[in-house]
PABATI-872696 format. One line per 5 residues: number of its first residue (from 1); their letters; for each residue x negated, y, z negated of N, C-alpha, C. Coordinates in Angstrom, 1 decimal. Each point is the difference from the previous one (the first is absolute). Layout:
NUM = a = X Y Z X Y Z X Y Z  ...
//
This chain:
1 = mkifs = -108.3 116.3 -49.6 0.5 -0.3 -1.3 -0.8 -1.0 -1.0  -0.5 0.4 -0.8 -0.7 -0.8 -1.0 0.8 -1.0 -0.9  -0.3 -1.2 0.1 0.8 -1.2 -1.0 -0.8 0.1 -1.2  0.2 0.8 -1.0 -0.8 0.2 -1.3 0.4 -1.2 -1.0  1.2 -0.3 0.1 0.6 -1.4 -0.7 -0.9 -1.3 0.4
6 = llflv = 0.1 -0.2 1.2 -0.8 -1.4 0.2 -1.4 0.1 -0.1  -0.5 1.1 0.3 -1.7 0.1 -0.1 -0.3 -0.2 -1.7  1.0 0.6 -1.0 -0.4 -0.5 -1.4 0.2 -1.2 -0.3  0.9 -0.6 0.8 0.4 -1.5 -0.1 -1.3 -0.7 0.2  -0.6 0.6 1.1 -1.1 -0.9 0.8 -1.3 0.1 -1.0
11 = fgini = -0.2 1.3 -0.3 -1.3 0.4 -0.6 0.0 0.1 -1.3  1.0 -0.2 -0.8 0.3 0.4 -1.7 0.2 1.5 -0.1  -0.3 0.1 -1.2 0.4 1.4 -0.7 -1.3 0.7 -0.2  -1.1 -0.5 0.3 -1.0 0.8 -0.2 -0.1 1.1 1.2  -0.2 1.3 -0.4 0.0 1.2 0.9 -1.4 -0.1 0.7
16 = vfaqs = 0.0 0.1 1.3 -1.4 -0.1 0.8 0.2 1.4 0.7  -0.7 0.8 -0.2 -0.4 1.4 0.8 -0.3 -0.3 1.4  0.4 0.9 1.2 -0.8 -0.4 1.4 -1.7 0.6 -0.3  -0.5 -0.3 1.0 -1.6 0.3 -0.2 -0.1 1.3 0.6  -1.5 0.3 -0.2 -0.2 1.6 0.3 -0.9 0.0 1.4
21 = ifhyd = 0.3 0.9 0.8 -0.8 0.4 0.9 -1.4 0.4 -0.2  -1.1 -0.6 0.5 -1.4 0.2 -0.5 -0.7 1.3 0.8  -0.5 0.8 -0.9 -0.8 1.1 0.7 -1.4 -0.2 -0.6  -1.0 0.5 0.8 -1.5 -0.4 -0.1 -0.7 1.2 0.4  -0.8 0.6 -0.9 -0.7 1.6 0.1 -1.2 -0.6 0.9
26 = lnkse = -0.2 0.4 1.4 -1.2 -0.4 0.6 -0.4 1.4 0.7  -0.1 1.4 -0.7 -0.7 1.1 0.6 -1.5 -0.1 -0.3  -0.6 -1.1 1.1 -1.6 0.2 -0.2 -0.5 0.0 1.4  -1.1 0.5 0.0 -0.8 0.3 1.2 -1.0 -1.2 0.4  -0.4 0.2 1.0 -0.9 -1.1 0.3 -1.5 -0.1 -0.7
31 = sgllk = -0.4 1.3 -0.3 -1.0 0.1 -0.8 0.2 -0.4 -1.5  0.9 0.2 -0.4 0.8 0.0 -1.3 0.1 -1.7 -0.3  0.7 -0.6 0.9 -0.1 -1.6 0.0 -1.3 -0.6 0.0  -1.0 0.6 0.9 -1.3 -0.6 -0.2 -0.6 0.2 -1.3  0.1 1.1 -0.5 -0.7 0.2 -1.4 0.9 -1.0 -0.9
36 = eidsl = 1.2 -0.1 0.0 0.7 -0.6 -1.0 -0.1 -1.8 0.3  -0.4 -0.4 1.2 -0.4 -1.4 0.2 -1.5 -0.1 -0.7  -0.8 0.9 0.4 -1.5 0.0 -0.5 0.1 -0.3 -1.7  0.7 1.0 -0.5 0.3 -0.3 -1.4 0.5 -1.3 -0.5  1.1 -0.5 0.6 0.6 -1.3 -0.6 -0.8 -0.9 0.3
41 = kasid = -1.0 0.0 1.1 -1.0 -1.1 0.3 -0.9 0.0 -1.5  -0.5 1.3 0.0 -1.2 0.0 -1.2 0.7 -0.7 -1.4  1.2 0.3 0.1 0.8 -0.5 -1.3 0.1 -1.7 0.0  -0.5 -0.6 1.1 0.2 -1.5 -0.2 -1.0 -0.6 -0.6  0.6 -0.8 -1.2 -1.1 -0.7 -0.9 -0.8 -1.1 0.7
46 = tfsgv = -0.9 -0.2 0.2 -1.0 -1.2 0.4 -0.1 -0.7 -1.3  -0.3 -1.3 0.4 -0.5 -1.1 -1.0 -1.2 0.4 -0.7  -0.1 -0.3 -1.3 -1.0 0.2 -0.7 -0.6 -1.4 -0.3  -1.6 0.0 0.2 -0.7 -1.6 -0.1 0.1 -0.7 1.1  -0.3 0.9 1.1 0.2 -0.8 1.3 -1.3 -1.0 0.3
51 = enlnp = -0.8 0.5 -0.6 -1.4 -0.9 0.0 -0.1 -1.4 -0.6  1.5 -0.2 -0.8 0.3 -1.1 -0.5 0.7 -1.2 0.3  0.5 0.6 1.5 1.0 -0.6 0.9 -0.8 -1.1 0.8  0.8 -1.0 0.4 -0.7 -0.7 1.2 0.4 0.6 1.3  -0.8 -0.4 1.2 0.3 0.9 1.0 1.3 -0.6 0.7
56 = keisi = 0.9 -0.9 -0.3 1.4 -0.1 0.2 0.8 1.1 -0.6  -0.1 0.4 -1.2 0.5 0.8 -0.9 -0.3 1.2 0.3  -1.2 0.7 0.2 -0.6 1.0 0.5 0.5 0.4 1.6  0.3 -1.0 0.9 0.8 0.3 1.1 1.2 0.4 0.2  1.0 -1.0 -1.0 1.1 0.4 0.0 0.5 1.4 -0.9
61 = avdfi = -1.0 0.4 -1.1 0.0 0.9 -0.7 0.0 1.5 0.5  -1.1 -0.3 1.3 -0.2 1.3 0.8 1.1 0.1 1.1  0.5 -1.0 0.4 1.1 0.0 0.9 1.2 0.7 -0.4  0.4 -0.4 -1.3 1.3 0.6 -1.0 -0.6 1.5 0.3  -0.8 0.5 -0.7 -0.3 1.3 -0.5 -0.1 0.6 1.3
66 = nnlkf = -0.3 -0.2 1.4 0.1 0.5 1.0 1.1 0.3 0.5  1.0 -1.0 -0.2 1.3 0.0 0.4 0.8 1.2 -1.0  -0.3 -0.1 -1.1 0.5 1.1 -0.9 -0.5 1.6 0.4  -1.2 0.0 0.4 -0.5 1.6 0.6 0.7 0.1 1.2  0.2 -0.6 0.8 0.6 0.2 1.3 1.3 0.0 0.1
71 = gyyfa = 0.7 -0.2 -1.1 1.5 -0.2 0.0 0.6 -1.0 0.3  -0.7 -1.2 0.4 0.6 -1.2 0.6 0.8 -0.7 -1.6  1.2 0.7 -0.4 0.5 -0.3 -1.3 0.5 -1.5 0.1  0.9 -0.3 1.0 0.5 -1.5 -0.1 -1.1 -1.1 0.5  -1.0 0.3 0.5 -1.1 -0.7 0.0 -0.7 -0.4 -1.3
76 = aalls = -0.4 1.2 -0.3 -0.6 0.0 -1.5 1.0 -0.8 -1.1  1.3 0.3 -0.1 0.8 -1.0 -1.0 0.1 -1.4 0.3  -0.3 -0.3 1.5 0.1 -1.3 0.2 -1.3 -0.8 -0.5  -1.0 1.0 0.5 -1.2 -0.6 -0.6 -0.3 -0.3 -1.5  0.6 0.9 -0.6 0.1 0.0 -1.5 0.5 -1.4 -0.8
81 = enpvl = 0.8 -0.5 1.1 0.5 -1.5 -0.7 -0.9 -0.9 0.4  -1.0 0.2 0.7 -1.0 -1.2 0.2 -0.6 -0.5 -1.3  -0.1 -1.4 -0.3 -0.4 -0.5 -1.4 -1.4 0.7 -0.2  -1.0 0.1 1.1 -1.3 0.2 -0.3 0.0 1.4 -0.6  0.7 1.3 0.5 0.1 1.1 -0.3 1.0 0.2 -1.2
86 = kkviq = 0.7 -0.9 -0.5 0.7 0.1 -0.8 -0.9 -0.2 -1.1  -0.9 -1.0 0.1 -0.9 -0.1 -1.5 -1.1 1.1 0.2  -0.4 0.7 1.1 -0.7 0.9 -0.1 0.5 1.3 -0.8  1.0 0.1 0.3 1.1 1.3 -0.7 0.2 -0.2 -1.5  0.2 -1.1 -0.2 0.5 -0.5 -1.5 -1.5 0.2 -0.7
91 = snnyd = -1.0 -0.6 0.6 -1.4 0.1 -1.0 -0.9 1.5 0.2  0.9 1.0 0.8 -0.6 1.4 -0.2 0.9 0.8 -0.5  1.1 -0.7 -0.5 1.1 1.0 -0.6 0.3 1.0 1.1  0.4 -0.2 1.2 0.2 0.8 1.1 1.2 0.5 0.0  0.3 1.2 0.0 1.2 0.5 -0.2 1.0 -0.1 1.7
96 = klknl = 0.1 -0.8 0.5 0.7 -0.7 1.2 0.9 1.0 0.5  1.2 0.3 -0.9 1.2 0.7 0.1 -0.3 1.6 0.3  -0.8 0.4 -0.5 -0.5 1.3 -0.3 -0.5 0.5 1.8  -1.0 -0.9 -0.1 -0.6 0.1 1.5 0.9 -0.2 1.3  0.9 -1.0 -0.4 0.8 -0.2 1.2 1.0 1.0 0.3
101 = etaqk = 0.3 0.6 -1.1 0.9 1.4 0.1 -0.9 1.2 0.8  -1.4 0.1 -0.4 -0.6 0.9 0.6 -0.2 -0.3 1.6  0.1 -1.4 0.4 -0.1 -0.3 1.5 1.2 0.6 0.6  1.0 -0.4 -0.8 1.6 0.1 0.7 -0.4 1.9 0.2  0.0 0.7 -0.8 -0.3 1.5 0.5 -1.0 0.4 1.0
106 = isldy = -1.2 -1.2 0.2 -0.7 0.7 0.9 0.5 -0.6 1.4  0.8 -1.0 0.1 0.7 -0.7 1.3 1.1 1.0 0.3  0.7 0.3 -1.2 1.0 1.3 0.6 -0.7 1.1 0.4  -0.9 0.4 -0.3 -0.9 1.4 0.6 -0.5 -0.2 1.2  -0.6 -1.4 0.5 -0.2 0.2 1.7 0.9 -0.5 0.5
111 = eylef = 1.3 -0.6 -0.7 1.0 0.0 1.1 0.6 1.2 0.3  0.0 1.2 -1.0 0.3 1.2 0.5 -0.9 0.6 0.8  -1.2 -0.3 -0.2 -1.1 0.9 0.6 0.0 -0.5 1.8  0.4 -1.0 0.0 -0.1 -0.7 1.1 1.2 0.5 1.0  1.2 0.1 -0.7 1.3 1.1 0.6 -0.6 1.5 0.4
116 = ikvnn = -0.6 0.5 -0.8 -0.6 1.2 0.1 -0.9 0.2 1.0  -0.9 -0.9 0.3 -0.9 0.0 1.1 0.8 -0.3 1.5  0.9 -1.0 -0.1 0.7 -0.1 1.1 1.0 1.1 0.5  0.9 0.6 -0.9 0.8 1.0 0.2 -0.8 1.5 0.7  -1.5 -0.2 -0.8 -0.5 1.1 0.6 -0.7 -0.2 1.5
121 = saidf = 0.1 -1.2 0.4 -0.5 -0.4 1.3 0.8 0.3 1.3  -1.0 0.3 1.0 0.8 0.7 1.3 0.6 -1.4 0.9  -0.6 -1.2 -0.7 0.4 -1.2 0.9 1.6 -0.4 -0.1  0.2 -0.2 1.1 1.5 -0.4 0.4 0.1 -1.4 -0.7  1.1 -0.2 -1.1 0.1 -1.1 -0.5 1.0 -0.6 0.3
126 = sekck = 1.2 0.2 1.2 1.0 -0.3 0.2 0.2 -1.4 0.4  -1.2 -0.4 1.1 0.2 -1.6 0.0 -0.5 -0.9 -1.2  -0.9 0.7 -0.9 -0.1 -0.9 -1.2 1.1 -0.2 -1.1  1.1 0.9 0.3 1.0 0.4 -1.1 0.9 -1.1 0.3  0.1 -0.5 1.1 0.9 -1.0 0.5 0.1 -1.3 -0.5
131 = sehpe = 0.9 -0.6 -0.7 0.3 -1.3 -0.6 -1.0 -1.1 0.9  -0.8 -0.8 -1.0 -0.4 -0.9 0.4 0.6 -1.1 -0.1  0.4 -0.8 1.2 0.6 -1.2 0.3 1.8 0.2 -0.5  0.5 0.8 0.1 1.4 0.5 -0.2 1.0 -1.0 0.4  -0.6 -1.0 1.0 0.9 -1.5 0.2 0.1 -0.7 -1.3
136 = lyeee = -1.0 0.1 -1.0 0.4 -1.0 -1.1 0.9 0.5 -0.7  0.7 1.0 0.2 0.8 0.8 -0.9 1.4 -0.1 0.5  0.1 -0.4 1.3 1.3 0.4 0.5 1.2 -0.7 -0.2  -0.4 -1.1 -0.5 1.4 -1.3 -0.7 0.1 0.6 -1.2  -1.0 0.5 -0.9 0.3 0.6 -1.3 0.8 1.3 -0.1
141 = ikfme = -0.3 1.0 0.8 0.7 1.1 0.4 1.1 -0.3 0.4  0.3 -0.6 1.0 1.6 -0.4 0.5 0.9 -0.6 -0.9  -0.7 -0.9 -1.0 0.8 -0.8 -0.8 0.7 1.2 -1.1  -0.9 1.0 -0.2 0.3 1.1 -1.0 1.1 0.9 0.2  0.4 0.1 1.5 1.2 0.8 0.6 -0.2 1.6 -0.8
146 = lnsgd = -1.2 0.7 0.3 0.2 1.1 -0.5 0.3 1.2 0.8  0.5 1.0 -0.4 0.5 1.2 0.7 -0.8 1.4 -0.3  -0.1 0.5 1.2 -0.6 1.3 -0.2 0.9 1.1 -0.9  -0.8 0.3 -1.1 0.4 0.9 -1.3 0.4 -1.0 -1.2  -0.5 -1.1 0.1 0.5 -0.9 -1.1 -1.2 0.5 -1.3
151 = kvffy = 0.6 -0.5 -1.4 -0.8 0.3 -0.7 -0.3 -1.5 -0.5  -1.4 -0.1 0.0 -0.6 -1.3 -0.2 -1.1 0.0 -1.1  0.3 -0.9 -0.8 -0.9 -0.4 -1.0 -1.0 -1.3 0.3  -1.1 0.0 -0.3 -0.9 -1.1 0.2 -0.7 -0.6 -1.1  0.1 -1.1 -0.4 -0.3 -0.5 -0.7 -1.1 -1.1 0.4
156 = cnnsk = -0.9 0.5 0.7 -1.0 -1.1 0.6 -1.5 0.4 -0.4  -0.7 -1.1 0.3 -1.5 0.0 -0.3 -0.6 0.2 1.8  -1.2 1.0 0.0 -0.5 -0.2 1.4 1.1 0.4 0.9  0.8 1.0 -0.1 1.0 0.5 0.8 -0.6 0.6 1.2  -1.2 0.7 0.0 -0.3 1.1 0.7 0.0 -0.2 1.7
161 = yllka = 0.0 -1.5 0.3 0.1 -0.2 1.4 1.5 0.0 0.4  0.9 -0.9 -0.6 1.1 0.0 0.2 0.7 1.4 -0.1  -0.6 0.6 -0.9 1.0 1.5 -0.1 -0.4 0.6 1.3  -1.5 0.1 0.5 -0.1 0.9 1.2 1.0 -0.6 1.1  0.0 -1.4 0.4 1.0 -0.4 0.8 1.2 0.5 0.1
166 = iseky = 0.6 0.1 -1.4 1.5 0.4 0.0 -0.1 1.6 0.2  -1.2 0.7 -0.6 0.3 1.5 0.2 -0.1 0.2 1.6  -0.7 -0.7 0.7 0.1 0.2 1.5 1.2 -0.2 0.7  0.6 -0.9 -0.7 1.4 -0.5 0.8 1.1 1.1 -0.4  0.2 0.1 -1.1 1.2 1.2 -0.5 -0.5 1.3 -0.3
171 = kdldi = 1.0 0.9 -0.1 -0.1 1.4 -0.1 0.3 0.4 -1.7  -0.3 1.0 -0.7 1.0 0.7 -0.8 0.2 -1.0 -1.3  -0.6 -1.0 -0.1 -0.6 -0.9 -1.5 -0.1 0.7 -1.1  0.9 -0.2 -1.2 -0.9 0.4 -1.2 -0.5 -1.4 -0.7  -1.1 -0.1 0.2 -0.8 -1.0 -0.6 -0.5 0.0 -1.7
176 = ylsys = 0.3 -1.1 -0.8 -0.4 0.1 -1.4 -0.9 -1.2 0.0  -1.2 0.5 -0.3 -0.9 -1.5 -0.3 -0.6 -0.1 -1.3  0.5 -0.7 -0.6 -0.5 -0.6 -1.6 -1.1 -0.6 -0.3  -0.4 0.2 -1.0 -1.2 -0.6 -0.5 -0.3 0.2 -1.5  -0.8 -1.0 -0.7 0.2 -0.1 -1.3 -1.4 0.2 -0.6
181 = ddydl = -1.0 0.0 1.0 -1.3 0.0 -0.7 -0.6 1.5 0.6  -0.7 0.5 -1.1 -0.3 1.6 0.0 -1.0 0.0 1.2  -0.9 -0.8 0.2 -1.0 0.0 1.2 0.8 -0.1 1.3  0.9 -1.1 0.0 0.9 -0.1 1.3 0.9 1.5 0.2  0.5 0.6 -1.0 0.8 1.2 0.2 -0.9 1.1 0.5
186 = ksayi = -1.3 0.3 -0.5 -0.8 0.9 0.5 -0.3 -0.1 1.6  -0.4 -1.3 0.1 -0.4 -0.2 1.2 0.9 -0.1 1.3  1.6 -0.2 -0.5 0.9 0.3 0.9 0.4 1.3 0.3  -0.2 0.7 -1.1 0.2 1.5 0.1 -1.1 0.9 1.0  -1.1 -0.6 -0.2 -1.0 0.7 0.9 0.2 -0.3 1.4
191 = rynfd = 0.5 -1.4 0.3 0.2 -0.5 1.2 1.1 0.8 0.7  1.3 -0.2 -0.8 1.3 0.7 0.7 0.1 1.3 0.1  -1.1 0.9 -0.8 0.1 1.4 0.2 -1.2 0.6 0.9  -0.9 -0.9 0.3 -1.4 0.5 0.2 -0.3 -1.0 1.7  0.3 -1.0 0.2 -0.2 -1.0 1.2 0.5 1.0 0.9
196 = kcfgq = -0.9 0.3 1.0 0.5 0.7 1.4 1.0 -0.8 0.6  -0.2 -1.3 0.2 1.2 -0.7 0.5 1.5 -0.1 -0.4  -0.2 -0.1 -1.4 1.5 0.2 -0.9 0.5 1.6 0.2  -1.1 0.8 0.0 0.4 1.7 0.2 0.7 0.0 1.5  -0.6 -0.6 0.8 0.8 0.3 1.4 1.1 -0.7 0.1
201 = lkkdk = 0.3 -1.3 -0.7 1.5 -0.4 0.0 0.9 0.7 -0.8  -0.4 0.9 -1.1 1.0 0.7 -0.6 0.2 1.1 0.9  -1.1 0.5 0.7 0.4 0.9 0.9 1.0 0.0 1.5  -0.3 -1.3 0.3 0.5 -0.4 1.2 1.5 -0.4 -0.3  0.1 -1.0 -0.7 1.2 -0.7 -0.5 0.8 0.4 -1.1
206 = ghryn = -0.7 1.0 -0.8 0.9 0.7 -1.3 0.1 -0.9 -1.0  -1.0 -0.7 -0.4 0.3 -1.4 -1.0 -0.5 1.1 -1.2  0.5 -0.5 -1.2 -0.6 0.2 -1.1 -0.6 -1.3 -1.1  -1.4 0.3 -0.4 -0.3 -1.0 -0.9 -0.4 0.4 -1.3  0.9 -0.8 -0.8 0.0 0.3 -1.5 -0.4 -1.1 -0.9
211 = iidmn = -1.4 0.3 -0.7 -0.5 -1.0 -0.9 1.0 -0.3 -1.3  0.2 -1.1 -0.3 0.7 -0.1 -1.4 -0.9 -0.7 -0.9  0.0 0.8 -1.1 -0.7 -0.7 -1.2 0.9 -1.0 -1.0  -0.1 -1.4 0.2 1.0 -0.8 -0.4 -0.3 -0.2 -1.9  -0.7 0.5 -0.4 -0.5 0.2 -1.5 0.5 1.0 -0.7
216 = ndssg = 0.4 1.1 0.9 0.4 1.3 -0.8 1.3 0.2 0.3  0.7 -0.1 -1.1 1.7 0.2 0.1 0.2 1.6 0.1  0.8 0.4 1.0 0.7 1.2 0.1 1.1 0.2 0.4  0.2 1.2 0.6 1.3 -0.1 0.6 -0.3 0.4 1.6  -1.5 -0.3 0.2 -0.5 0.4 1.6 1.0 -0.3 1.1
221 = iknii = 0.6 -1.2 -0.1 0.7 -0.7 1.1 1.5 -0.5 -0.4  0.3 0.8 -1.3 1.5 -0.6 -0.6 0.9 0.4 0.9  0.3 0.7 0.9 1.4 0.2 0.7 -0.4 -0.3 1.4  -1.0 -0.8 0.4 -0.2 -0.8 1.3 0.7 -1.2 0.2  1.1 0.0 1.0 0.3 -1.6 0.3 -0.8 -0.3 1.2
226 = fdkii = -0.7 -1.3 0.0 -0.7 -0.3 0.9 0.9 -1.0 0.9  -0.5 0.2 1.4 0.8 -0.7 1.1 -0.7 -1.3 -0.1  -1.1 -0.1 0.0 -1.0 -1.5 0.1 -0.9 0.0 -1.1  0.1 -1.3 -0.6 -1.1 0.0 -0.9 -0.9 -1.3 0.4  -1.3 0.1 0.3 -0.6 -1.1 0.6 -1.3 -0.7 -1.0
231 = ycysd = 0.3 -1.0 -0.1 -1.0 -1.0 -1.0 -0.8 -0.8 1.4  -1.4 0.1 -0.1 -0.7 -0.6 0.6 -0.9 -1.1 -0.3  0.3 -1.2 0.1 -0.8 -1.2 -0.6 0.0 0.1 -1.5  0.9 0.2 -0.4 0.5 0.3 -1.6 1.0 -0.8 -0.6  -0.2 -1.0 -1.1 1.0 -0.6 -0.6 0.4 0.9 -1.1
236 = dldvi = -0.5 1.2 -0.4 0.6 0.8 -1.1 1.0 0.9 0.2  1.3 -0.2 -0.3 1.2 0.8 0.1 0.3 0.8 -1.2  -0.8 -0.3 -0.6 0.4 0.7 -1.8 -0.3 1.5 0.3  -0.5 0.4 1.0 -0.1 1.3 0.2 1.2 0.9 0.2  0.9 -1.0 0.5 1.6 1.0 0.5 0.5 0.4 -1.5
241 = kklkd = -0.4 -0.4 -1.1 0.2 0.2 -1.3 -0.2 1.7 0.1  -1.1 0.4 0.7 -0.7 1.2 -0.1 0.5 1.1 0.9  1.0 -0.7 0.8 0.7 0.6 1.0 1.6 -0.1 0.1  0.6 -0.2 -1.3 1.2 -0.1 0.1 1.0 1.2 0.3  -0.6 1.1 -0.2 0.7 1.3 0.2 -0.1 0.3 1.8
246 = nidkn = -1.0 -0.8 0.6 -0.3 0.4 1.5 0.7 -1.1 0.7  0.8 -1.2 -0.5 0.9 -0.9 0.8 1.3 0.3 0.1  0.5 -0.2 1.2 1.8 0.0 -0.2 0.2 -1.0 1.3  1.3 -0.3 0.0 0.2 -1.1 0.9 -0.2 -0.2 1.4  -0.6 1.5 0.4 -0.4 0.1 1.6 -1.6 -0.4 0.0
251 = ttliv = -0.5 0.0 -1.2 -1.5 -0.5 0.0 -0.2 -1.2 0.6  -1.1 0.1 0.7 -0.8 -1.5 0.3 -1.0 -0.3 -0.4  -0.4 -1.3 -0.6 -1.0 -0.4 -0.6 -0.9 -1.1 1.1  -1.1 0.2 0.7 -0.6 -0.9 0.8 -1.0 -0.7 -0.7  0.1 -1.1 -0.3 -1.1 -1.0 -1.2 -0.6 -0.9 1.3
256 = tkvyk = -1.5 0.2 -0.3 -0.5 -1.0 0.7 -0.8 -1.2 -0.7  0.6 -1.5 0.1 -0.3 -1.0 -1.0 -1.1 -0.7 0.9  -1.2 -0.1 -0.7 -1.1 -0.9 0.7 0.0 -1.7 -0.4  0.1 -0.3 0.8 0.1 -1.7 -0.6 -1.2 -0.7 0.1  -0.8 0.6 1.3 -1.1 -1.0 0.1 -1.0 1.0 0.9
261 = trkeg = -1.4 -0.2 -0.4 -1.1 1.2 0.7 -1.1 -1.3 0.7  -0.5 0.7 0.6 -1.2 -0.8 0.9 -1.2 1.0 0.2  -1.0 -0.2 -0.5 -1.3 0.9 0.0 -1.1 -0.7 0.0  -0.7 -0.1 1.2 -1.1 -0.7 0.3 0.0 -1.3 0.1  1.4 -0.6 0.5 0.4 -1.3 -0.2 0.5 -0.4 -1.3
266 = kikkv = 0.0 0.8 -1.5 0.3 -0.6 -0.9 1.5 0.3 -0.2  0.7 -0.8 -0.2 1.6 -0.1 -0.3 0.2 0.2 -1.4  1.0 1.1 -0.4 0.8 0.1 -1.2 1.2 0.1 0.4  0.8 -0.9 -0.8 1.5 -0.1 0.3 0.9 -0.1 -1.2  1.2 0.4 0.1 1.3 -0.4 -1.0 1.1 -0.2 0.7
271 = kpnkr = 0.5 -0.8 -0.6 1.5 -0.4 0.9 1.1 0.8 -0.3  0.4 0.6 1.3 0.9 1.2 0.1 1.6 -0.8 -0.9  0.5 0.9 -0.8 1.4 -0.6 -0.6 1.0 1.2 0.4  0.5 0.2 1.0 1.1 1.4 0.0 1.0 -0.2 -1.2  0.3 -1.3 -0.3 1.1 -0.1 -1.0 -0.3 0.6 -1.5
276 = kfkky = -1.4 -0.3 -0.4 -0.6 0.8 -0.9 0.0 1.6 0.1  -0.4 0.1 1.1 -0.4 1.4 0.1 1.3 0.8 0.1  1.2 -0.5 0.5 1.1 0.4 0.2 0.9 0.2 -1.4  -0.4 -1.1 -1.1 0.4 0.1 -1.3 -0.6 1.5 -0.9  -1.3 -0.2 0.4 -0.9 1.0 -0.6 0.5 1.1 0.3
281 = iarkg = 0.2 0.7 1.3 0.3 1.3 0.3 1.6 0.2 -0.4  0.8 -1.1 0.0 1.5 0.2 -0.5 -0.1 0.6 -1.3  -0.7 -0.5 -1.1 -0.2 0.3 -1.4 -0.5 1.5 -0.1  -0.5 0.4 1.1 -0.3 1.8 0.1 0.9 0.5 0.7  1.1 -0.4 0.3 1.0 0.5 1.0 0.0 0.2 1.2
286 = feiik = -0.5 -0.7 0.7 -0.2 -0.2 1.5 0.2 -1.2 0.6  0.1 0.2 1.2 0.3 -1.1 1.0 -0.7 0.0 1.3  -0.2 -1.1 0.7 -0.9 -0.1 1.1 0.9 0.3 1.4  -0.1 0.8 0.7 0.8 0.4 1.1 -0.7 -0.4 1.2  -1.1 -0.1 0.0 -0.8 -0.8 1.3 -1.3 -0.4 -0.3
291 = skkyd = -0.5 -0.8 0.7 -1.4 -0.9 -0.5 -0.3 -0.4 1.6  -1.6 0.0 -0.1 -0.7 -0.4 1.3 -1.4 -0.6 -0.3  -0.3 -0.9 0.5 -1.3 -0.6 -0.1 -0.9 0.5 0.6  -1.3 0.1 -0.4 -1.0 1.1 0.6 -1.5 -1.0 0.1  -1.0 0.4 0.7 -1.3 -0.2 -0.3 -0.7 1.1 0.9
296 = qpvsr = -0.8 0.4 -0.9 -0.8 1.3 0.3 -1.4 -0.2 -0.5  -0.8 0.4 1.0 -1.4 0.1 -0.4 -0.5 1.4 -0.6  -0.9 0.4 -1.0 -0.4 1.2 -0.4 -1.3 -0.1 -0.1  -0.6 1.0 0.3 -1.5 0.1 0.1 -0.4 0.9 -1.1  -1.1 -0.4 -0.7 -0.6 0.9 -1.1 -1.2 -0.4 -0.3
301 = lesty = -1.0 1.2 -0.4 -1.4 -0.2 -0.4 0.0 -0.4 -1.1  -1.0 -1.2 -0.2 -0.2 -0.6 -1.4 -0.6 1.2 -0.9  0.1 -0.5 -1.2 -0.4 1.5 -0.9 -1.6 -0.6 -0.6  -0.7 -0.6 0.8 -1.3 0.0 -0.6 -0.9 -0.4 1.3  -1.3 0.6 0.0 -0.6 -0.2 1.1 -0.4 -1.1 0.7
306 = pykev = 0.0 -0.1 0.8 -0.1 1.0 1.2 1.3 0.6 0.8  1.0 -0.2 -0.8 1.4 0.6 0.2 0.4 -0.5 1.5  0.0 -1.4 0.2 0.6 -0.4 1.2 1.5 0.1 0.1  0.7 0.1 1.2 1.2 -0.1 0.1 0.6 -1.3 0.0  1.1 -0.1 -0.9 0.3 -1.5 0.1 1.7 0.2 0.1
311 = iteyy = 0.4 -1.1 1.0 1.3 0.0 0.4 0.9 -0.7 -1.0  1.0 0.2 -0.8 0.7 -0.8 -0.8 1.5 0.0 0.8  0.5 -1.4 0.4 1.3 -0.1 0.4 1.2 -0.3 -1.2  0.8 0.8 0.2 0.9 -0.1 -1.1 1.4 -0.7 0.6  0.5 -1.1 -0.3 1.1 -0.7 0.2 1.1 0.2 -1.4
316 = gvryk = 1.2 0.6 0.5 1.3 0.1 -1.2 1.3 0.4 1.0  0.8 0.7 -1.1 1.1 0.4 0.3 0.4 1.5 -0.3  0.4 0.7 0.8 0.8 1.5 -0.3 1.1 0.0 -0.2  0.3 0.8 -1.3 1.4 -0.2 -0.4 0.6 1.5 0.0  1.1 0.4 0.6 0.7 1.0 -0.3 1.2 -0.1 -0.8
321 = lrmkd = 0.0 0.9 -1.3 0.8 0.0 -1.0 0.8 1.4 -0.5  1.4 -0.3 -0.2 0.6 1.0 -0.5 0.7 -0.4 -1.2  0.6 1.2 -0.9 0.3 -0.1 -1.0 1.5 -0.8 0.1  0.3 -0.8 -0.7 1.3 -0.7 0.0 1.3 0.6 0.0  0.8 -0.2 0.6 1.2 0.5 0.3 1.2 -0.3 -1.3
326 = ktr = 0.2 0.7 -1.2 0.9 -0.4 -0.5 1.4 -0.1 0.2  0.2 0.3 0.9 1.6 -0.1 0.4 0.3 -1.7 0.5  -1.0 -0.4 0.6 0.1 -1.2 0.5 0.4 -1.2 -1.2
//
């Protein structure tokens, strides 16, 4: 049963519609993708007046252009913030935004092309499809207390590995993955529709993966009540406003709060304040029903060359929240 009166008290009188389920037309052949990639590469603007640059400026400008042309979008975006390159971009009136957008398209085409090649291959990918280090997610998944058949909304960044571990453990999950960036939306759509590993999980376990566009309001998921809403390493609970029609008294919110990180010996931390957090979520109409401290190492590749693997250790608290019972 939906408790509309409480939700409107919590979220105000502004009407916020449910978000749309995203669809992306990808009817392209391998040869068509290669032609499109070549065309996009040719459209990448290079810098004029390179002969007027010093060796350091030339080197970083060449690296930037190469990253753009090979679809290394994140590396190019990060490199574009380098003070030396920013100076070159400004002095050449270079349209950075337009060229980064082209690099995004190249990146997506390469991603799709890779899945086509893998799917057409006769190689057995069953071993490769298994979760890498599933033990890293055991405690996190145990805390979630999912049930086969649950409708689960993910508000997470880099949730691919966690999601694979969950998908292997349960059956018949209706999974909704939310994104607010156009590139992330399309990349996720390609992965969960064309990745051979997730395709096998759909077939063997009966899961459904739905990609949600958080920027496009519609009635796409308006009538769905989620069993679990999962926030991974996020302080932003305002997205609940966009899901007000998808929450009832039986919906559980799992929120991961990070209070300390350690990366290559460097520590960043803030002091945990459970009382402050409790007041914050109470204003939104929720209460803490369970909490547990955690420490979890997460492995990720750096976004710049040589793309080495870096382990970041996260320390914090996982909270389980439910809508407050008005009768008490």
